[in-house]
N, C-alpha and C positions, 0 to 999 in steps of 0.2 A: 780676549777676543778669540781664543782658541776654540771654545765651545761653539761660537757663532760660525766660524769657518767650517768646523766639522758638520754642523747642522745644515749649512747651506750646501756643502758638497754632497751630503747624503740625499737631500731632497732633489738637488739638481740631477744626480745620477739616476734617481728613480724617474724623474721627468724625462730624461733621455731614453731610458728603458721603455717608457710608454709611448715613444714616438713624439717627444716634445709636446705632447698634448696634455696640459695640466688639468683639463676638465674631463678627460676620457674616463678616468676612474677617480671618484671622489674619496677623500679620506674621511673616516668616521670623525676625526678631530675637526675637519673642515666644517662638517655639518653641525656638530654638537659642542664644539669647543674641547678643551682639555678636560677629560673626565677624571675627577679626583678619586672616584670610587675605583677606577681601573689602575691608577698609578700610585695610590697611597699618599698623594700630596694633600695636605690639609686644605679642605674645601673653604674653610673660613678665611684663610690667608690668601687664597688664590681665586677668589670669586671675581669673574670678569666676563666680558662679552665674548661671543663665539669667535674663533680664529679662522682665518682663511689664508691660503698660500697665494702670494702675489709677487710678480716679477717687478723689480724696480732697479733701474740703472744696470740691467744685465744680470742682477743677482736675484735669487729666489729666497724669500723670507716670509715669516708669518706676520700678518697684520690683524689688528682688531677691526671687526666690522662695526659700522655705525648705521643708524637709521637711514642716512642719506645714500650710502652706497650699497645697502643690503639688496635693494630691488635690482640694481645692475648685476650684482653677483648672481641673484636668483635667475635672471633672464639668461645669463651665460650658461649656468648649470642646466637649465631646462633645455636649451638648444643643444648642448653637448650630450644630454641624456636621451634625446629623441630617437636616434637609431637603435640604441640598446633597448629602450622601452618598446619600440615597435616590434622588435624581434621577440621580446618576452611576451607581448600581448598576442602575437601570432601563435606562439607555442601554447599559451594558455587556452586560446580559443580552440585550437586543434585538440587539446587534451579534454577540454570540457565538452566538445561536440560528441565525442565517443561516449558510449554507455558507461556509466560509473558502476563498478562492481559493488554490491551490497553485502554486508555481513549478515546473511539471513540463515543463521544456524539454529538448530533446535536447542532449547533450554528446558529445564524442568518445568518452568512456568508455562512456556508455550506448548509443551506436550500436554500438560494438564488442561490448558485452554482448548486444545485440539480434541481431547477425549470428552471434555465437557460439552463442546459444541455438537459432537456426534450424538451424545446422550440427550441433549436438549431437543435437537431436531428429530432424532429417532423416536423419542418418547412421545412426540406430538401425535403420532398415529394412535397410540394407546388412549390418550386423553380425548382425541376427537371421537373415538369409538364410544367412550363414556358419555361425552357431551351430546351425541346424536341418538342416544338410546331411545327407541320408539315410545317407551312408557314413562321413563324418568328423565328424559333429556329434552333438547330443543330441536326445532326443525333445522335442517342443515344450513339454509341461507341465513336464518336468524342467528344461528351459532356463529357464523362467519362475521355477521354484522356486529354482534356484541364483542367478539374478539378484536375486530379492527378498531372499534371505537375506544376500547380500553387501551389498545396498543398505541393508538394515535396520541392519547393524553401522555402516556409514558415516554414515547419517542420525542415529543415536543419538549418535554422536561429535560430529557437527555441532550437534545440539540441545544437548548437554551443554556445549559451549564457549559457545554463545549464552546459556544459562542462567547460567553462571558469570560472564559479562560484564555481564548485564543483570538487575538486581533487579526491574525492571518486568515483564520477561518471566516471571520466576519467579512473581511475584504473579498474573499473568494465567493462567498454566498451573494454578496451585493453585486459582484460582477456577473453572476449567473441568474439574477432575478429578472425574468422576462416572461412574456406570455407564451413564447415557444417552450421555455423550460417547464412551465406549468402543464402545458399540453403533453409534453413528454412524460411528466410524472403521472398523468392520468393513463397514458398508454402503458407505462410500466406497472401501475397499480392494477390495471385490468388484467394483464397477462401474467404478472408475477405474484399477485395476491388474490384478487377477487375470483378469477376463473379457476385457478388450481385449488384454492381452499374450498370453494363451493363444490367442485367436482369430487374432491377427496371426501368431503363430508357426505355427499349423496352416495358415493360408492360404499362407504363404511356402514351404511344402513343395511347392506346385504352381504358384504364380504368381510373377512376378518382383517384385523389391523396388520398382522404379520405379512400377509400377501400384499396388502396395500403398500407397505414400506418397501417391499422388494420391487414392485412394479414402478414405484415412484423414483427409485434410484436410477432409472434409465435416462435421466435428463441429459447426460453427456452424449448419449447415442443420438438423440434427436438434435442436439446442438451441432454435432458434426454435419448432419444432413442440411440443416438450415444455413449454417455458416458457409457451406459450399456454394450456395446460390446468392448469398447476400454480403459476404465479406471477401475482400480481395486477399489473395494469398492463402485462403483457407480452402484448399482443394482436397477432394476425397481421393486418396491413393489406394493402391491394391491392399496395402497393409490395413488401412482404415476400413475397407470393405470387409476384410476378414474379421476385424474386430466387431463390426456391426452384425455380421452373421453369428458370431459367437454370442454376443450380448443378447440379441433378440431370440436366439435359440434358447437361452436361459429363461427368457420371458415366456416362451411357449411351454417349456417344461414345467414352470411353476403353475401356469394356468391349467394345463392338462392334469397335473398332479392333484390340484384342488378338485377338479371335476371327478376324477376317479376315486379320490379319497373320501368324498362326501357319501354319507350313508343314504341320503335321499338324492334323487336325480337333480342336477343343477337346473335352476329356474332361469327364466329370461332376465330376471333382476340380477342374478349372479353374472351372467354373460355381459350385461350392460355395465355392471360394476367393474369388471376387468377392462372393458374398453375405455370407460371414462377416466379411470386412473391413468391409463396410457395417454389419453388426451391431456390430462393435467400435466404430465411430464413434458409433453410437446409444448404446452403453454409456457412452462418454465423456460424451455429452450428458446422459444421466440423472444421472451423477455431478456434472456442472456445475450442473444445476438443483437437485439435492439440497443441494449445498454453499451455494448462494445462499439457499436457504430455511431451512436448519437449522444452519448453521455460521457465521453472521455473528457477528463479535466474538471468535471463537476464533483465537489466533495461527496464522498460516499455516504456519510451520515445525513447529509442534506437530501440526497437521492432517496435513501431509505425512509426518512421521515415524510418526504413529499409523496412517495408512492403509497405508503400506508394510509396517509390522510386521504388521498384520492380514492383508494379502495374502500375506506370507511364510508365516504360519501356515496359511492356507487352501491355498496351493499345495503346501506340503510334504506335507500330508495327502493331497491329491488325487493328486499325483505318485506317492506311495508305493503307493497302491491302483490307480491307472490305468496308469502307465508302468512302474513297477518291480515291483509285486506282491510276493509272498512268496518267489518263487524267486530264488536267487542268480544264475541265468543271465541274468536281466533286467538286471543291473548291468554287463554286459560293455562297454557303450558308454563307461564310464568309462576303459576301457583303450584302446579304439581311437579315442577322440576326439582330434582333431589339436590342435596348439598354437594353430592359428588359431581353433578353436572355443572353447577355454579363454580365449584372449585376447579373443574377442568377448564372452564372459560378463563378464569383468572390465571391459571397456570399457562395456558396457551398465549395469553397476552403478555404476561410478565416474564416468563421464562423462555418459551419457545420463540418469542419475538424479540423483546428488549434484551434479555441476557444473552440470547443467541447472537444478536447483532454486535453486542459488546465483544464477545469472544471472536466473532468473525473479523471485526475491524482490528482487533489486537493481533490476530494471526496474519492478516494482510501486512501489518506493519513489521512484525517480528520475523516471520518465516517466508513471506511472499505469497503472491496469489496462486502460483503454481502448486506449491506444497499444500496450501489451504484447501484446494479442490479435492485432495485425497480424503477429506472428511466424508465425502459421498459414499465411501466404502463402509463407513460405520453405520449408516442409516439402516440398512436391512439387518445388521447384526443386532442393534438395540431394538429395532421394531419387532423382529421375529421372536426374540427371546423374552422381551417384556410382555408381548401378547400371550406367549405360552405360559409365562410365570403368573401374571396377574389376571388374565382373562381366560386361562385354561383352554387355549385354542388348539393345543395338541392332544387334549384328552380324547381317548377313544381311537386315535389314529395308530395304524400299524407302523412299526419302526421304519419300514422301507419307504413309506410316504414321507415321513419326516426327513429321511436321508435324501430323497429326491428333491425336496423343497430346499434343503441346504445346498445341494449340488447346483440347482438352478440359480440360486443366489450367487454362488461362486462363479458360474459361467457369466452372469451379468457383470460382476466385478472384473472378471478377466477381459471381457469385451471392452469395458470402459478403459482399462489399463492399456489395451492395444491401441485404441483410437486416440489415446492421449499421448502416445509416443511421438516425438518430433520426427519429421521426415529427414532424409539425407540432406536436402537443400537447406532446411532450417538449421541443421547442425553446422553445415559449412558457413552459412551466414553468421551464426553465432560465434564461431571460431574466428571469422574474419573481423567482426566487430571487436572481439576481445583483443586480437593482435593489434588492431589500430589503436585501441585504447592504451595498451601497454607501450606501444611505440611513442605515442604522443606524450605520455607521462614520463617516459624515460628521457626523451629529448628535453623536456622542461626541467627535469631533475638535473641533468648534466649541465644545462645552462645555469641553473641556480648554484650548483657546486662550483662552477668555474668563476662566477661572480664572487662567491664567498671566499674562494681561495685567493683571488686577487686582492680583495679587501683585507683579508687576513695578512697578506704580504705587506700591504701598506701599513697596517697596524704594527707589524714587526719593525718596519723601517723607522716609524716615528715614535713608537712606544717601547723601544728595546730595553731601556733602563729607567729607573726612577730619576737618576741623576740627569739624564738627557731631557726628560720632561720638565724637570725643574729649570734646566737651562733654557728650554723653549719658552717657558713662561717669563723668565727673567728678561731674555732678549726681546721678547714681544713687548714688554713694558718699555724697554729702551727705544724700540722702534716707534712706539706710540708717542713718546715724548719728542722724538725728532720730528715726527709729522706735525 
């Protein structure tokens, strides 16, 4: 009986240490029985029901639980655990409410996706120029309609594969299926696809692709202006005004440089071309602000597929009435369009739309939306140099005109960088949210460590040696027989 007295004294001492509350801290052995894997006791020889600690006639001893008294034990344990669980839940809610830091670091694959996205979007201006060639290409609106129809087929295939692989995506799409969502898709398709694509196509019938890419990269400058009036917390500061001045100063320099660099005097079509490309950038900016305000929480690939489908419907209708008309003679460009023009349409649909969106979504997931927006700096780089290399747009220009065009592009990028800088209040709010997040996580971690240390102490008391565990099992058998 010596082992039984030692065991009872040990457990009783621990019960006193915990405030004579035998339920305040549960033992691992109470919940799961004697673990033979922890103690080295042969599981086959000591297979039994879970053990619990019970006071009987003033003494504390382990007893075997049965089906009849298990519910009573569970009710006691739940009541004893309630304060502890409430504190733990409060700490978890406080930690989860704060923004969770993400590991959005650059990798080799994300960097390659970033460069690829810049190349795909930047090269679109080159292929648009080929597709709308007056003699061997398509009419601008028809070019956009063909591109959108092909892109719609590809994007629905991409969305279908994602939905088949992700039940969560299917659930989110079903939650956002409504007439209002479809109407929003048509608005996005109008401002983000139909209008800018058509305007850029019309502009490139008169101005070169390099200048178009430079002017098209001013989207963030227009976004700052529209966000000031339509988004809360997006106010124009003195620093952003300076960035707008620098950015639009670069636009003026590029346009004037093209005017003076031309051998022939600029025509009205050239001036209109510069204006409508700027309007295309403004249309992109409207779509960006609209999406941030009304499409938060809708899956990105669902939005992209919906807006492209909407743009395809609109552009097919417009091109039928504007470019093609009702006369069959208007369809003759389908016969004289070169294979380069057809290849450009396919490239614009498959690469500059589908593949570009794949890279876009991958970058959003891996490096975040903020870093992804830096791809805008690559558009004029690829657009200008691809136009000069493949379309010979720099042939015959003096070196200082080329230099001024590059300087203008740099000024636009500098202006975009300045307006994208966070304000002082934004930095303070970000630091405050980060501190609250760290504080909540630290409190939760301390709470968990304290619980684990107490449980670990209990394990030490009850599982100090293999010999004592064997004694526990033996005297539990004795107690069962007496009961």
